[in-house]
Structure formats: structure tokens, C-alpha cells
N, C-alpha and C positions, 0 to 999 in steps of 0.2 A: 604752780610749785615742780623744781627743776631736781634734776640728778645728776651725780657727778658724770661728765663727760665719758664719752666711751673711750676707753683706752687699749688700742690694741697692738700686738708685738710687731715688732720689726717684720715688715715683707720679706719674706724667702725668694728671691728671685731664681734660685738654683733648682730648687725643689719645684716650685709653684713659678714658672715663666710666665705663666698668663694672669693669674689673679695675685701673686705673692702670698696667697692664703695657705696656712697648716691648720692641724687639730689645734694648735694654741689658739689661732682666732676664733675658731668656733667656740670652744671652753669660755673665751674671754666674751664674746659677744652673748652666750647662754647666760652667763653670770649677770651680765649687765641688765640683759632683759629681766631676769628674775629679781636681782637686786631693787629695780626701778619700781617693782609692784608692791613692794612693802608697806609706802606710805599710804595705798590705797585698801590694805587690808581690814575687816573688821576686826574687833579686839579678840576674838574667838581662833583669825586666822582661816574662817570657813568660806570667807566670801571676798572677793577682790572688787568692789565700786568705783570702776573706771569711769575718770570723766567723759562725757560725750551724749550723744543722743540715744535715749533709752529703748530698747527693741520692743518689737509686737511682744513680747513675753514677759515684759515687765522687769522692775529693778532686781527682784528676789532672783530671777533666773538669771539675769546678765551677770549678778554677783557669783553665782552658781558657777557660770561660764567663765568667770575670771579665775576661779579656782583650779578646775577641771583642765582646761586648756593650759595653764602654766603647769598646773602638775604631771602632765604629759611632758613637757620640758623637762620640768625638774629631775622627772623618773628618768629620763636619758641620761641625764647629766648625772646624777647619783651613780647607777648603775655602770655607765661606761668609765667611771673614775673607781669601780669597786669600792665605792662608799666615801672613797678619800675627799670628800667635800667640806665646807664649812659646816660644823654640825648644826648650825641655826638652820640651815636651809631643811634637814631633815624633820627638826622638830617644829618648825611651821608649818609642813603638810600632815605629819602626824596631829598636830592639835586640830587641824583643819578638818581631818576626816573623824575626829573626835566630837567637835561641835556642830560641823556639818550632819551629822547623824543622830543628833541628842535632840530630841522635840522642845528641852526646855532650857536650850542654849540660848534662845534667840536670835539664834543664825542658822537654825534649821534648813536644810536644802528642801527646795520643792520635791513634793513626791512624783513620782513617774505618772502621766496620766496620757489619756490617747492622745497622740500625734503629738507630746507636748517637747519643748526644747530639751529638758532635763534628760531626756532619752539620748539625746546626742550626747551630752557631757557624761553621763554614765557611762558609756563606752569608753570615753579616755580615761577616766577615773580607774575601769578596768584593766584597761593596758597598761597605765600607770603603777599600778599595784603589782600586776604581774611581773612587770619588768626591775621594779624596785622592791622585790618581796623580801629579799633578805635585810635591809635595810629598814623596810617601813611595816610592811604586815606582818612579819613575824615579829616586831617588836609591839605590836599595838596591845593594848589589854584586851582580854577575852570580850568583855563588853563591849568595845567599840568594835571588835572584829564581828561578833554578832549584830550590831546595828548595821553595820555598813555591807554584812549579807542582807539584811532585811530589805535596805533600801534599794538595791541593787536587783533583789528579786520582785521590787514592782515593777516589770515588765511583765511579770505574769499575768494574762488575761487582757492586756493593753494593745491596741492598734498602733503602727507606726505607718508613716506614710510608704506608699508604694513606689518606693526606690531605693536610692542607697541605703535610706534608712531602715531597711530590712537586717543590715548588716550589724546594725547596733545590739540589738538582743543577743545574737549570735555571739559575739567576745564577752559580753557581759556573761552570758550562762556559762560559756568555757571557763570564764575566771572562775564562777563560783563552784564548777566541779573540779577544777585544779586545787581548789582550796578544801576540797571534803563538804561542801554545802550542797543542800538539795538544789538540783538545777533539771532545766526542762529540755531534755534532747529533742523531743519534737521541734520545739523554736529554733533549735541550732539549724535542723536537718531543713525545716519549711523556710529560715532564710536563705541559707544557701543553694536550697533549688529554686528558690523564686530568681534568684540572680543568675541561674543559668538561662533563663528566658531571654534574659536581656544581652548575652554574648553573641556577637555577629561574627567573629573572628579576627585573625591578625592582632588580638591581643587588646581589641576593643570590645565594650561596654557601652550599650546604652542605659543613661541614668534613669530607669521606669520605662512607662510603654511609650511610644513616639520615639521621634529623632533628635535624642536629646543627648548630645556629644559636648563634653567640654573636660576640663581638667578634673572633674568628680572620677573620671576613669582613671586618673593617677592616684590622687590623694584620698582617695574611698573605695572604689569596686575592685582595685587589687590589694590595695593596702590593708583593707579588715578581714579579706578572705585569708591572706598569708600571715596576719598576726595570728588570725584564729588557730592557724594550723601551727603557728610556733607555739601557742599556749598548750594545742592540745596534744603536741607531739605526732610523731611520726606512727605510733601505734594505737592513735584515736584517731586519725585525720580520715580513714576509711580510705585513703588514697586521693583524698581532694588536694591533698598539698601538692602532689606531682603535679597534677594538671595546672594548678595555678602558677607554679614555677615557669611550666611552659607557656603559659601564655604572658606571664611577664617578660620572660626572655624574648619573645615575638614584639613586645610593645616595647621594649627598651632598643631595640634594633632601630626603630625610627626615631625614638623620643628625642635623642639630642639636637635634630634637626628643627625642633620648636624654639630653640634660642639663638639668640643673636649675638655678635661677638662682643657685647657688652653686657651680656649675662642677661637681658632682659627676655622673660618668655613671651611669645604670641599673645596678644592682650585681646581673649576671648573667652566668653562663657560667664556664668555667674559667680559668683562669691570671691571676686579675682582677689579682695583685700584681705584674703588668705596668703598673698604674694608667691613668698619661696617655697610655701607647702607644695608647690608644684614639684620640686626636685625630691620628694621624699621616694618615688618609684626608683630612683636611681640608687639610692643609698639601701633602699630594700632589696634590690637586685644582689647586691654586695652582701647583705645580711643572711639572704636565705640561699646564696649560693648558685644563682639564677640568670647572672647577667651576661650577655654578649660584649658587655663594654669592657676595654681596658681600663685597669683601676685608676691611671691617672686620667682618664676620659672622664671617669665618674666623678672625680673629686672638682675636676676643669670646670664641669657644667653645675655641680652645688655650689661650689664655692662663689663663681661666676655671676650665677643668679644672687646668692644670697647678700654678695659684695654691690652688686647693683644697686639694690634697696638700700642698703645701708649709707651708701653714698649719695642718696636722694631723699633723705627725711623719715627713713625707716628702720630703726627707731628715730623719733625726735628727739627734742631738746630734754624734755622730761623721760628720758629712756621707753618711752611707749610706744608702740605700735598703733598708729593713728587708724582711723577709719577711712579706706581711701587706696591709692594705688602708690603715690609717693607720698605727699603728706596728706591733710586733711581732704577727702573729696565723698561726700555722702552719696551723690547721683551715682557713684559706680558701686554703691552697695544693695544690699535688698531690705524689706522690711524685717527681717529675721535678724537683720545684722546689728547686734549690740556692742557697746563700746570694746567688750574682752573678745569679740570675733575675732580678730586678726590673730589671736594667737593659736588659731590652728595651724599657723605659721610653724607651730611647734615640730610639726610631723619632718620638717626639714633635717632637724637635729638627731635622725634615726643614727644616723652616721658614729655618732658619739658612742652607740653599742658597740661597733667593731674596736677591738683592741688597737691601742695605738702603733703595733707594729704591723698593723693588717697594710696589704698592698695598696690599697685604696686611699691611706693616709701616707706612705712611703714614697710609692712610684712619682716619677715625674709626671707633672701636666701632660695630657694630650690635647690639642687642640680640638676645638669642636668642627664639626662637618663646614658650616660657612666660612670658617678660618682655613681650610684647605682648598676648597674650590667652588665655585658655583655648582648649584645643583636642583633638580628637579625631582620629588618625590612624592606619588601618588598613593594616597590612602582610602582605598575604595570601601572600607567598612564603614568610616564616618562621612565621605563622601567629600573628603578635601584633596587639595594638591598645595604643599610646600615649596616655595621657590627661595630659594637664598643666592644671595650674590657677596661673593668674598672681597670683592672691593671696597664695600660700605659695609659689611658686616650684617647686613639688614635680611629678615627673614618673612616671608610674606606667606599668607595662609588664603587660599581662594576656597572660597566657602561652596560647596553645591549639595551640602547635605543634612546639615544640623540645623535647626529653625525651633527648637523648642516648645512646639505646638504641640496640643493634644494629640493622640492619634485620630487619624481617619476614623468615622463610624463604619461599623461593620457591614458588609453589603448586605442589604435588605432591610437594614432595621429601619423602622419607622419614625419619620420627622417627630420631634417631640419625646420620643423614646428613651428615658433615662440610661445611661450608661453606668459603669463601676462608680465613676467619680462625678455624679450627677449632672453632669451637661446632656443637653439633648442633642440629638443628630443635626437638628437643625444649628444649633450653636455650633457644633463640631464643623459644619461646613464652612463657616467664616472662621474658625480657628481661635486662638486667643490673640490678644492685642500683641504687636510687633515688639521684641524686646530687642534693642540695638546691639546688645553683645551678641547674638544670635543670627539677627536677620540680614546681616551686611554680607555683600559678595565677595568682601576681602576684609582681612585683618593682618596686623604686622607686629612686631617688635620695636617698632618707633612711633607707632599711632595708636592712638584709642578711638573708639567710635563717639561721636558726639551723643551724650546723654542728656543733656540738658539745655536751656537758653533757647529754644525752637518750641514749636507744637510740639508733641509727641508724634504725630502721623507724617510731619515734615522736617526731620532730620534728613538731609540731602546725602549726607556721604555713603558711597558704595551702596547706593539705592537709585533703580530704575522706576520714577514714577509715573504714571499714567492721570491725565486730568480728564474728566468727560469732556465731549467735543462741546457742550455748552458753557463749559468754565471758561475758555478762553483764557488769554495772559493779556495783563495789562502793566504798565508802568514800564517806562523806557530804561534799559540799561545805563548804567554810568560807567563808561569803561575805566577799570582801575580802581574803582572808589569801593568795591567790594560790596554793590547795593543789586541782589539779583531782581529778577521779575516775578512778582507774587500771583499767582494764579488767584482769580477773584470770579467768581466766589466758589468754585469749586475745590475741591480737597484731593491730595493725592491719593492713588492706590497705595495697597500695600503690598510687600512680599510675606505673605505669610506662609502657608504649608509649601515647603519644597520637596521637589520630586526628581530624584536624581536619575540621570539619564545615562552619564558614562564617567569614567574617570581612570585615566590612562597617566603615563610619567609625561606626557606632552600636551594631554588637554583634559578639561573636567568640565561637565555641563549638567544642567537642571532646567525643571520649569517650574513655573507657578502660575497658577490663576488668581485674576482679581475675585477677591469673594464678591457673591452675590449683593451681599447686605452692607457691604462696605461704600467708599470711595472709591471714583474713577469709573469707567467705563464698563458696564456690567457685561459679562460673557469674554471679557478680553484675556489674553494668555501672552504668557512672555516666557520664552524659550532663550536661555544663555549659554554661550560657550564662551570658557575662558582658556587661554594658551598663554604661558609664561615666555619670556622674549628678554633674556637679560634682566635689566631693572623693570621692564614694563610688562603690563598685561595686555595682550588683544582679547577684545571683549567684542563678541558680536550677539547681538539680540534679535530674535525673530519675532515681531510682534503682530500679534493678530489681534486688531482692533478696528473701532468705527472710522470711519473717515471725521476727520476734523480734532481727534484726541492728540492730546497735546502730551509729549515725552519731555522729562528731564532725567539726567543721569547726573549721579556726583561722583567724584576721584576720593582718593583718603582726603581726611581732614588732618592736617598738622597743626600742633600746638605749642605754645612756648608761654614764657614769662613776657617776652614783649610780643608786640600783633605782628603776623608775617606780613611781609611784603608780597606785592599782588603783582602779577603782570597777566593780561589777556590781549587776544590777536584774532583774526579772522579762524574761527573754527578752533581755538586753543585758547585754553588758561592754566595760569601757574601761582602755585601760593609756595612761599620760602621764608623757612624761620633764620633767625641770626647765626645759628650754628650749620647752617646750609641744607637743613635739610628739606627736600623739597616735593612735592607733590604736584603733578601735571595730569592733564585730561586733554586729547587731541581727539579731535572727528576726523574721521577717515572716510565714512561713506553715510550719506542721506542725512546728516544733520544740518541746520541752519547754517548759513556763512556767517552768521554773527553770533553763532552758539556760544561763544566763550564767555565766563562769567565767574565770579568770586562771590561765594557766601562766607560771612564771618560769624564769629560766636564768641560769645563773652561768656566766662566762668560755665564753658559748657564740655570741657572736657577732661580728662584726668590726667593728661599729659600737660597741662599750662593754664591760665586764664585766659589766653588769646587764641583763638582758632580761624582758621581758613580752611574752605574747601573749593577747587576748581569745579565746575559745574557745564553741562553742554544742555542744547533745548533743542527739540524739532516742534515749528508751532502747529503743525497740522499734518498727522499722519495721514496717507491718500486714503485708509481703508483695507480692508482684508488683510493679507501677509506680508510684511515690511521690513526689511532687514536693514539696521543700523551696526555701525561698526566704530569702534572707538579704541584709542590707547591709553591704558592709565598706567601712570609711572610714580614710582617712588624709591628715591636715592637719596645720597648725601651729594648733592651738586650732580653736574654732567648731564642734566637732561637740558635738550633743546627742542621745545615743543613745536617752534614755529619753523624750522627745520624739518623736523617729520611730517607737520602738516604739509608741508609743499612737496614731500616726495612719495609718502606712504600712498597706495591706493587699494580698493579691493574689487572684485568681481564675485558675483552672485550668481551660481547655478541652483539647480531646483533641490539640490542635497547637501550644499554645503557652501561656503564662501574663502575665497583665497585672499589672503593679503599681501602684499608687496611691502618690504622696507628696506633702508639702503644696506641691512647686513643679511638680508635672505627674505624669504617666503614662507607662510605656512597656510594649509588649509584645514579648516577648522568644520566639522560635520555639522549639519543641522538636520532638521526634523526628526526630534528624537522621539515623537508620539504620531508618527507616520509623516506620510509625504505632505507637500504643500507647493502652493504656487508663489516664489519667493518674488520679490520685485525689486 
């Protein structure tokens, strides 16, 4: 089934010299997305049953998701236009509200049950009803309004997941209060109080207990409290709104550095199929009057990201947002992702609530930070360091703080004793299975982690894997052929729970232990220090492991429609796509002379069906504490790993390693958990 081709207004290169986009482009895209859903609506308009994989919540919930998330977009479009939209748009969603809450319609929405997906969708419906109240809620029949109230009231007595889900009843209950319906003040306060437990400073929240940092900070943990305060109003928010505005202001001061010159956000974290929902906090700052950004930079960031995806298959030829990053790529999704899940991207259209004459729509676009200069920005709260290079517009994120693991067991807890999530202390010691969207040492705006095509525990990109001494390494490398040496019969260790050590503008570090119940040498420990240097990252590993341990490191996985070309040499490896995006890895200290190899993937990367990752090997760790140093590069051309291999050198002291490069030297501190004897 196809939809009319997306038709956008002519680019305005005077007002928008970077993207060409204006408010008219946003309105045209919103209308296109909404119109494309019409063929998939049920007869009463209460559900949108889109094609694609059914989520773990089932078909009925997926249909509700299609209604609720697109209703969020429709409400912003209706309210932003002052109701001056095609009347059919308002009629469709009014009919859907009536049928979805009518048990006799045959399209009734699933009730709100403990930890059920309809809870998520209820929050979108509540926000949409409040924003479009003049044109929808106020025109509904009394009986329909009563049924909507009854359905939203289903939060009473129900449990949510203990993360951003705690905010869904907050906005639903406040909407009920705003229309004079019975509501639970305690549920609002409890949800907002719980989120306070996760605030760690500098505008950053953890998404629940543990080190869970990702875009949920942007499109949920800032968004819902501020939209709640918008519904409540200044006289009913108990002063919380001012706190939330100050936090968003601080968050937005750094946030533009997450976006590349081509508009792409850094590819990290779960639910990435929401795509340009990542720009929601930029518009929210304008809407709530709490942004530090120049109005033209807000629009540059937001339009750049939406334009980026629009040019790359989202929406697709049917006018739908597919499950994936650009086109359809299920491996970048989660079990809870259904065909309509991508429509949380509707949050990006918050800017339509600003009047057309608002400066964010009228001022000339301002460049992103990466378009102005190279930068290195430390984010100590999540344990990240961002570094961008103006020459190629790429932003890289060095990850030494987010792992999406359950929290470590409390001191003194007995092995086998259950915690609040039902996991035992013994289970916690090993953590959860690694998630490639959190466990990697680095992410970027031009690459994605390998998420399929290899064993789940053996995706080589941005991972330092240890193999038990008795595992060995078999198979001779074939230079240039991309066939890596397969450890046999052992399996690689994991980077499970991350322990941050330091985070400053020039250096970031963490350590992790090899889980005792997992693969790799038991009792081994890896401390890693990263320092950006132009398009390169200087990376030093202090590895405590038994003699004979085999070590492998991977760089960035680059992916494209055509297989990347590859080159290897003594102590280096390189992969390059047809458009010049280049990933390189260079051995500086203690790697094998024949260390450089290339590992290829097929249909394993969100950026394209063909991928390649440069790797290094150490065939036998000497035992005890041993330092390995490498250079990890990502750029659009201009990388010469052979020359760096010939000139770079390093010297290890008991507490640091100094690395000399042709453009200068850097000293990286080591020993984040006490002194060590470095070799």
C-alpha cells in the first residue's frame, strides 16, 4: 500500500541556511504522517493496525498505540494551527475516542493493567486531550467524556515499571484534575517524588535504579514533568515547575553537542526507533521559556534531525515510520516495540505549539557546535565524554558510565536473597546480558553498534574481550580478507557493570570486572582510560588477568549498502565505506605485531547491510597487570593508520601512560582503584 509522495515546500536558504526547513515543512510532514495512517485505521478510528511485527503486548495494544501516538501528533498540529486544519482530522480522533472507550464498539482499548503497555499510551492521550482541549475534549458528548475519564482512571491501584513509567499516571491524573474529574493527588506526588531519586545533577536523570543513561532523559524524564507542570499551572505545581525548568536549561546547554552536522543524533541507548523524538527537549525549552539556546539554534537542531531521517527512509514510501533507524531494521528494536512504536517521534512536533511568529520559527538558523569548532565536552553525571570534529561533522561519545545493568546488590545482602526486582544477589554479581546499545566504549553520529549477525556475546566493535588462557586462538588470519581469528573453544568476556573512575574535558575512565559466572578468565579486571585527540581516541587498558589470557579489541563498525573496503598492516586495520567514512585501529603498545584484522558483518548494523570492524589481538597476556594502548579512529577520510603506527609510541609508569603522537603528547592516568604494578 503506497501513500502520496511527501511534498515539501521549497527550501528557504535565507532563514534556514543549514537545513532549508521552516514551519511549513514541519506542518507538511505532520500532515503527511497523519494522512498516511488513514488506510490502516479500524472502522471506528479507535485503532491503527499498522503492518509489521506484533509487539509482546499483542495486536489490540499495538492498535491502541497507533491511535495514541499519532493522536499526540494530531493534537500538536490542531492546537498549533488554532484548529484551522482539515476538519476530518479532528473528526477522526473524536470518533476514535468514542469507539476506543466503548466496550460495545468492537474496538475498545485494552484496560490499564499492572505494567501494561496501555499505560504508556494513556499518557499520550492525556497530553493530547489537554493540548487540543478546545477543539476535541470540549466538543465530545458527555457520555464519551465520562468513558474517557473512566478509562484513564484505570491507573488507580495499578503498578508501573519502576523507571520513566512512573510519570505516566502523573500526567493522566493531572489531566483528570484539569477537567474536574476525580483524581489521585497521591499518585502524582509519588511519581514525581520517585523521579527525584534518579536525578544525578547537570540535567541528567537515571532511568530507574542503576546506571541507565540514554535518550529517555530527553524524551521522557524531562518531558513528562514539564508537561505535567504545564497542565497543572503555576498555582498547582507546588514549585516543582521552576525546578524542572532549571534542570532542562542545564541539560540543553550541552545537548546540541549530541548532534552531527548532518543532523544525526549519537546512536546510543534503547528505543532508537523513536528517532527524532530526541529533539523534543529543544522545543520544550522554548515552549516553557527555559532554554539557553538561541532560537535559531533550536530550530537548526530540530529541523536538522527530522530532515536527516526524512531523507533516509523515515517516513518510507507508504508514508509510515518503519521499525528501525532509517529503513526497517528490527534488530535495533526491543520486544515491546510494535508497528506503531516509532510514532513516539510525534514528540518532536512540540514546536508546532509555538506560534508562527515565535523567534524559534522566525530567526535565522544558527550552527550546531560541531559546525563551529572541534570540541571536547565532559558529562560527569552519565560518565560520558563527547568529542566532535568540525572538518567532517562527526560527534563521538566515549562511554564510561552507562551500562543498563541492574544495580549492584546492597552491601551485606545474602547471595540468593531476592531484591525488589526479583533478582538474587548472585544474579546481580554477574549482571544482565550485555546490550550493544549500552555496553560499548564508544558511539557516534555516523555509526551504530553491531546488533546481529554474530553471537550475542561476540560482537567485536568497541569491546575489549578476554579469553581464558586455555581457550587459545586458532585459524591463521587472511590479510585483507576480513576473516578474523576465532577463539576456540573459549568465549569472550563481557563488559557488564561499568564503574566510572573519572570524567573531565580531556579524559574519561572506568573499570569493569569479568563476571565470575561468565566467559573469560575469572577474576580478571579491565580499567580503560580514553582521551580524544582530533578524530582519534587514545585508549589505554590496564588489564589484570592470568598469564596466557588472549585479548581482542574492536574499533568502530562502519556500515553501508555496499561492503566496506578493508586494509590491514603490521599493528593496524582499516575499514572504509564508499562515501569515505573510515574506521581505523592502531596498536601503540604491547599488541601483537600481526595484530591488525578485519571482521565483517552482514545485516548486522542499523546503518547498512554490510559492515566491517577493525580489530587488534594480543595472543598471550604476561599475567598480572599489563597495559595495552591503541588509537581508535573515525573520520570521513584523512586517517593514515600506517603512518601513526610508525610514529606513535607510549611509556608506562606506575600511575599513568604517556603517549606521543606527531601532533603532540598526552598523559593518561591509570590505577583508578588503587596502585598497581604496570608492565
